[in-house]
C-alpha positions in Angstrom: 137.3 68.1 46.2 134.9 70.1 48.3 131.4 68.6 48.2 129.7 72.0 47.8 132.0 72.8 44.9 131.1 69.4 43.3 127.4 70.4 43.3 128.2 73.6 41.4 130.5 71.9 38.9 128.1 69.1 38.1 125.2 71.6 37.9 127.0 73.8 35.4 128.5 70.9 33.4 125.3 68.9 33.1 123.3 72.1 32.2 125.8 72.9 29.5 125.3 69.4 28.1 121.6 70.1 27.8 120.2 68.4 31.0 117.2 70.1 32.5 118.3 72.3 35.4 116.3 70.3 38.0 117.8 67.0 36.9 121.3 68.5 36.9 120.8 69.8 40.4 119.5 66.5 41.6 122.4 64.5 40.2 124.9 67.0 41.6 123.3 66.9 45.0 123.3 63.1 45.1 126.9 62.9 44.0 127.9 65.4 46.7 125.9 63.6 49.4 127.8 60.4 48.5 131.2 62.2 48.5 130.4 63.7 51.9 129.3 60.4 53.3 125.8 61.6 54.0 122.7 59.3 53.7 120.8 59.6 50.4 117.7 60.0 52.6 118.7 63.7 53.1 117.7 64.4 49.5 113.9 63.6 49.7 113.8 65.1 53.3 115.3 68.4 52.2 113.4 68.4 48.9 110.0 68.3 50.7 111.2 70.9 53.3 112.2 73.2 50.4 108.7 73.0 48.8 106.8 73.2 52.1 106.3 77.0 52.1 103.1 78.9 51.8 104.7 81.7 49.8 105.5 79.3 47.0 101.8 78.8 46.4 101.9 82.1 44.5 104.0 80.7 41.8 101.5 78.3 40.1 98.8 80.9 40.3 100.8 83.7 38.7 102.0 81.4 36.0 98.4 80.3 35.3 97.2 83.9 35.3 99.8 84.8 32.8 98.8 81.9 30.5 95.2 83.0 30.6 96.1 86.6 29.9 98.2 85.8 26.9 95.1 84.3 25.2 92.8 87.2 25.9 93.6 90.3 28.0 97.0 91.1 26.5 95.5 92.4 23.2 93.3 94.8 25.1 96.3 96.3 27.0 98.1 96.8 23.7 95.1 98.5 22.1 94.8 101.0 24.9 98.5 101.9 24.8 98.3 102.3 21.0 95.3 104.6 21.2 97.1 107.0 23.5 100.6 107.2 21.9 100.1 105.6 18.4 100.7 109.0 16.8 104.3 109.2 18.1 107.2 107.9 15.9 108.4 104.7 17.4 105.1 104.3 19.2 104.8 100.5 18.7 108.2 100.1 20.4 106.9 102.2 23.3 103.7 100.1 23.4 105.9 97.0 23.6 107.6 98.3 26.7 104.3 99.5 28.3 102.5 96.2 27.5 105.4 94.2 28.8 105.3 96.1 32.1 101.6 95.7 32.4 101.8 92.0 31.5 104.7 91.5 34.0 102.5 93.1 36.7 100.4 89.9 36.6 102.5 87.0 35.3 105.9 87.7 36.9 107.6 85.7 34.1 110.1 87.0 31.5 109.5 84.0 29.2 105.8 84.4 29.3 106.1 88.2 28.6 108.4 87.5 25.6 106.0 85.0 24.1 102.7 86.9 24.8 103.8 90.5 24.0 106.6 89.8 21.5 104.2 87.4 19.6 101.9 90.4 19.0 104.1 93.5 18.8 107.1 92.1 16.8 104.9 91.2 13.7 103.1 94.6 14.2 106.5 96.5 14.1 107.6 94.5 11.1 104.4 95.3 9.2 105.0 99.0 9.8 108.5 99.0 8.5 110.5 98.8 11.7 113.9 97.0 11.3 113.5 93.3 12.3 116.6 93.4 14.5 115.3 96.5 16.4 111.9 94.9 16.8 113.5 91.7 18.2 115.8 93.8 20.5 113.1 96.0 22.1 110.7 93.1 22.6 113.4 91.0 24.2 114.8 93.6 26.6 111.2 94.7 27.5 110.4 91.1 28.5 112.8 91.2 31.4 110.3 93.7 33.0 108.2 90.6 33.6 110.3 89.3 36.5 111.5 92.7 37.6 108.2 94.6 38.1 106.2 93.0 40.9 104.9 90.4 41.3 108.1 88.5 40.4 108.6 84.7 40.4 112.4 85.1 40.9 111.8 87.3 44.0 109.3 84.7 45.4 112.0 82.0 45.0 114.6 84.3 46.8 112.1 84.9 49.6 111.6 81.2 50.1 115.3 80.8 50.7 115.8 83.8 52.9 113.8 85.4 55.7 112.9 88.5 53.6 109.2 89.3 53.2 107.8 88.7 49.7 105.7 91.9 50.0 108.7 93.9 50.9 110.7 92.5 48.0 107.8 93.4 45.6 107.6 96.9 46.9 111.4 97.3 46.7 111.3 96.3 43.0 108.8 98.9 42.0 111.2 101.8 41.5 113.9 99.7 39.6 111.1 98.4 37.3 109.8 102.0 36.6 113.4 103.2 36.0 114.1 100.5 33.5 110.7 100.9 31.7 111.1 104.7 31.6 114.6 104.5 30.2 113.6 102.0 27.5 110.7 104.3 26.5 113.0 107.3 26.2 115.4 105.2 24.0 112.5 104.0 21.8 111.3 107.5 21.3 114.8 108.8 20.4 115.4 105.9 18.1 112.0 106.4 16.4 112.6 110.1 15.8 116.2 109.5 14.6 115.3 106.8 12.2 112.0 108.4 11.1 109.9 105.4 12.0 106.2 105.5 10.9 103.5 106.9 13.1 99.7 106.5 13.1 97.1 109.3 12.9 96.4 110.9 16.3 93.3 109.4 17.9 90.4 111.7 18.8 89.3 111.9 22.4 86.2 109.8 21.4 88.4 107.0 19.9 90.7 107.0 23.0 87.6 106.8 25.2 86.4 103.9 23.2 89.7 102.1 23.6 89.6 102.7 27.3 86.1 101.4 27.5 87.0 98.2 25.7 90.2 97.7 27.8 89.1 98.9 31.2 88.7 95.4 32.6 92.2 94.5 31.4 93.6 97.7 32.9 92.0 97.0 36.2 93.8 93.7 36.6 97.3 94.9 37.6 95.7 97.7 39.7 93.7 95.1 41.7 96.6 92.8 42.1 99.3 95.3 43.0 96.9 97.6 44.9 95.7 94.6 46.9 99.2 93.5 47.9 100.5 97.0 48.7 97.3 98.0 50.4 97.5 95.1 52.7 94.1 93.7 51.5 95.6 90.3 50.7 98.9 88.5 50.7 100.9 87.9 47.5 99.7 84.3 47.5 96.1 85.4 47.8 96.7 88.0 45.1 97.9 85.3 42.8 94.7 83.3 43.3 92.6 86.5 42.8 94.5 87.1 39.5 93.6 83.7 38.2 89.9 84.0 39.1 89.7 87.6 37.7 91.5 86.6 34.4 89.1 83.6 34.0 86.0 85.6 34.5 87.1 88.5 32.2 88.3 86.2 29.5 85.4 83.8 29.5 82.4 86.1 30.2 83.4 89.7 29.4 85.7 89.6 26.4 84.7 86.0 25.4 87.9 85.5 23.3 88.9 82.4 25.2 86.9 79.2 25.0 86.3 76.6 27.7 87.9 74.0 25.5 91.2 75.9 25.8 91.3 75.6 29.6 92.8 72.0 29.7 95.8 73.2 27.6 96.2 76.3 29.8 96.2 74.2 33.0 98.7 71.7 31.5 101.1 74.4 30.4 101.0 76.1 33.8 101.4 72.7 35.6 104.5 71.8 33.7 106.1 75.3 34.3 105.2 75.1 38.0 106.5 71.5 38.4 109.9 72.5 37.0 110.3 75.5 39.3 109.0 73.7 42.3 111.4 70.8 41.7 114.3 73.3 41.5 113.3 75.0 44.7 112.9 71.7 46.5 116.2 70.3 45.3 117.9 73.6 46.2 117.2 72.9 49.9 119.2 69.7 49.7 122.0 71.2 47.6 122.1 74.2 49.9 122.5 71.9 52.9 125.4 70.2 51.2 127.0 73.5 50.2 126.7 75.1 53.7 127.9 72.0 55.6 130.9 71.7 53.2 132.2 75.1 54.4 132.2 76.5 50.9 130.4 79.8 51.8 133.2 80.6 54.4 135.9 79.8 51.9 134.2 82.1 49.3 134.0 84.8 52.0 137.8 84.4 52.6 138.5 84.7 48.9 136.5 87.9 48.6 138.0 89.5 51.7 141.5 88.6 50.5 140.8 90.6 47.4 139.4 93.7 49.0 137.6 94.9 52.1 135.9 97.7 50.2 132.1 97.3 50.2 131.8 99.2 46.9 134.3 96.9 45.2 132.6 93.8 46.7 129.3 94.9 45.2 130.9 95.5 41.8 132.5 92.0 41.9 129.2 90.4 42.8 127.5 92.1 39.9 130.2 90.9 37.5 129.8 87.4 38.9 126.0 87.5 38.4 126.2 89.0 34.9 128.4 86.0 34.0 126.2 83.5 35.8 123.1 85.0 34.1 124.6 84.3 30.7 125.0 80.6 31.6 122.1 79.7 33.8 118.3 80.3 34.3 117.6 83.0 36.9 115.7 80.9 39.4 118.4 78.2 39.4 121.1 80.8 39.9 119.3 82.3 42.9 118.7 78.9 44.4 122.4 78.0 44.0 124.1 81.3 45.0 122.0 82.7 47.8 123.1 80.2 50.5 126.7 80.6 49.4 126.7 84.4 49.6 124.7 84.9 52.8 127.8 85.1 55.0 129.3 87.7 52.6 126.2 89.9 53.0 126.5 89.7 56.8 130.2 90.4 56.8 129.9 93.5 54.6 126.6 94.7 56.0 124.7 94.4 52.7 120.9 94.6 53.1 119.3 91.3 52.2 116.3 93.0 50.7 118.4 95.2 48.4 120.7 92.4 47.5 117.8 90.2 46.5 116.4 92.8 44.1 119.9 93.6 42.7 120.6 89.9 42.2 117.2 89.3 40.5 117.6 92.4 38.3 121.1 91.3 37.3 120.1 87.7 36.5 117.1 88.9 34.5 119.5 90.6 32.1 120.8 87.1 31.4 117.4 86.4 29.8 118.6 88.3 26.8 122.3 87.5 26.8 123.7 84.4 25.0 124.4 81.6 25.2 121.2 81.0 27.3 119.2 84.2 26.6 115.9 82.5 26.4 113.8 85.6 25.9 116.1 86.8 23.1 115.8 83.4 21.4 112.0 83.4 21.6 111.7 86.9 20.2 114.3 86.1 17.5 112.3 83.1 16.5 109.2 85.2 16.2 111.0 87.9 14.1 112.9 85.3 12.0 116.0 87.5 11.9 119.7 86.9 12.4 120.6 86.6 16.1 123.8 88.6 15.9 122.0 91.5 14.2 119.4 91.5 17.0 122.1 91.3 19.6 123.9 94.3 18.1 120.7 96.3 18.0 120.1 95.5 21.6 123.6 96.7 22.9 122.4 100.3 23.7 119.4 98.8 25.6 121.7 96.4 27.5 123.9 99.4 28.4 120.8 101.2 29.8 119.9 98.0 31.8 123.4 97.9 33.3 123.3 101.6 34.2 120.0 101.1 36.1 121.6 98.0 37.7 124.5 100.2 39.0 122.1 102.8 40.3 120.1 100.3 42.4 123.3 98.7 43.6 124.9 101.9 44.9 121.8 103.9 45.8 120.1 101.6 48.4 117.2 104.0 48.8 116.0 103.0 45.3 115.1 99.6 46.7 114.6 100.2 50.4 112.8 103.5 50.6 109.3 102.3 49.4 109.3 99.2 51.7 110.3 101.4 54.6 107.4 103.8 53.9 104.7 101.1 53.5 104.8 98.6 56.4 103.4 95.1 55.8 
């Protein structure tokens, strides 16, 4: 058996049995190294090399900033959105989408977005008479905006494997994120009107002004972070550190809704999440080395070219592949596993690495709400305490919207490459 193929088989098999992804990846790599007759010393060498990247420093900071936000700033963001559009039918669903987008603009994590935003808006929707399955569905699908809208942890992982700039990837994901958020908002409004969902009284300008005054510090956070990155004031890594400092200052001294005694727990949670991702990234370097030296990427290229030489069809096949992988595997692990294998294919078919990274990330993020893994769906379903199949059925139109946006960014390269080309970094 091909050593590279053994890595993938063991990774999928052990993950299916319930092993943590990083342990499954480590076992698979060790077994493949042994099969290929390579020294086991390759594993720690490549593991360290994989983690030895300055761009990866952004990951722990963005995770920490998201954890701090979920305890303080998130509520203010939701209050502002509610003040503006609370009078529209289906407004709480729209608020869920907007709040998820704003939260994602700091945390970069879908799971964090599902927990923080879903934990607040799902009970709010249920109290107002929204169907529980719809509440679960809109919160779940909105949570994938976390890793799509910049900054994105999945894109940072992709950048660490390739030579693509993190800032360029962030800029390229802005339009896809806006397209998805806008489409979900339109659907929520149509659903609200069609099903006669409840609406609040329209707020007076004075009340809206008060909500903005209370939430201004929360609203400034994504503006400072994204504005700083795109304006060239600081790098994504520096922006992540700024996000943590800003979130701490605002939460502890301005809003004062987070206590110093909570900080140890916040740091521990962020450390555990960071350690898991960093181990996966480090081990990916070793597994990628085995996969590439085994000749598997070339064999895969030969298989694809034997099927078709049409670039449009190749992109469609890749999307189908990633939709399936996303159902079975966590997005970061899938990016780590598949990027080195598919690199020769990108070169052969002249597929832009920046566009491909965003398309792959977007595609795999859909897997956050599709069983059997579907972690964001499971989290929101647990919050709503509804039947999973009912929630999945309610989500089908939203999944279709997501796939349509995916096809648009796949076949219209300008949607991902235009903004990076206009703003040089």
